[in-house]
Phi, psi and omega in degrees: 000316179296321180300316180295322180295316179296318178297318179296320178297319179298318179295321179296318178295320178297318180296319180296319180292331184277344183274176179297143179205210183271352181277113183295330179295317178289325183295334183298340179279349182246337181265181180292156182301136177086000184296331182294336182268355184268110178262015180105345181255007183300128179098348182295325179295317178296317179299316180298315179297319180297317181294326178290316183291323182270000174094352185296311187297314181294319183291320178297319179298313181295319180293324177297318177296319180295318178302314182293332181277329189262339178221155173293129183263355189238142168233152183246163187228157172290164181299132176057038184220149172243016180278139179272124176273181185296323178295319178296318180295321176300315179298317182291331174293323174297316178300315182298319179298322179289316183298327181298336180292341188231075184294348182261006186250141177260155181227150179236140180247124180257132179257139182227159175226175170273188189269006179276128179104172182284158180297317182294319179294318182292329175295319178294319180294318177300320178294320179298322178293317178298319180293326177296321178293315179300316180298320181289318177299322177296325179292343177267011175096008177271128182298135178296338179293344179259001185239135184232127176232060186251358183240131173229123177273359178053235182258011192275349182227067180289145171282323179243120183280105178203147178280344183270187178292137180210110184300323183296336176277339180273090193209166163237154177232127178260132182223153171290133182240345180158196181251152176287120181294134177081002179294138183298337178284344181265100190268121174052029180069015183250356175059030186297315183297317182295310183295319180295317180300314181288331176296315179296318179298321183292336182273349182287129180259146175293146182295145177255006181289138176260178181294163183258007182283184179294151183299328185264004188250145170071179176280151178240000000 
């Protein structure tokens, strides 16, 4: 009887060792082919190449630079607060006016804090700040489907390195993040409509016509 029990236990152990577990080498015999080589980034190179060839990556980069040059991308907060003050709301109205020009473009809001407080608390606070910005932009008519507040750097990326309170570190940053999938302006994944529209705008020259009044009258 004991002999059969030991034999049964041995078979059970063999079965357990032979099945899927935490060992990736053993798991490859039970998972799809190539799973042992996938560290979570599998396919990123192909995606990157595709975005470069169809123009998305370059256009998003250029549009991001233009956004940063033409409007303030950052708002600041009071200590331990995610409330938007009047200056922050003014900045976000400027951002919203710019964003409306590009209905096919998505934006991401990053939340930051200063170095006072625990890392876990500051991550939550940074996220609350990013969400406050998204909510305000949405109140200005920007679709929430184009706004992302999923990243918080908490206290990990200060502008000013100091252990104390620093308003410039208590901020959010709005950035261009990509294109809206399925938007009618994005043709065949080539962004032709968007690029053509901005190309035509860039070629438009300001008028050189002067006023039609008398040469000696009025301001010119």
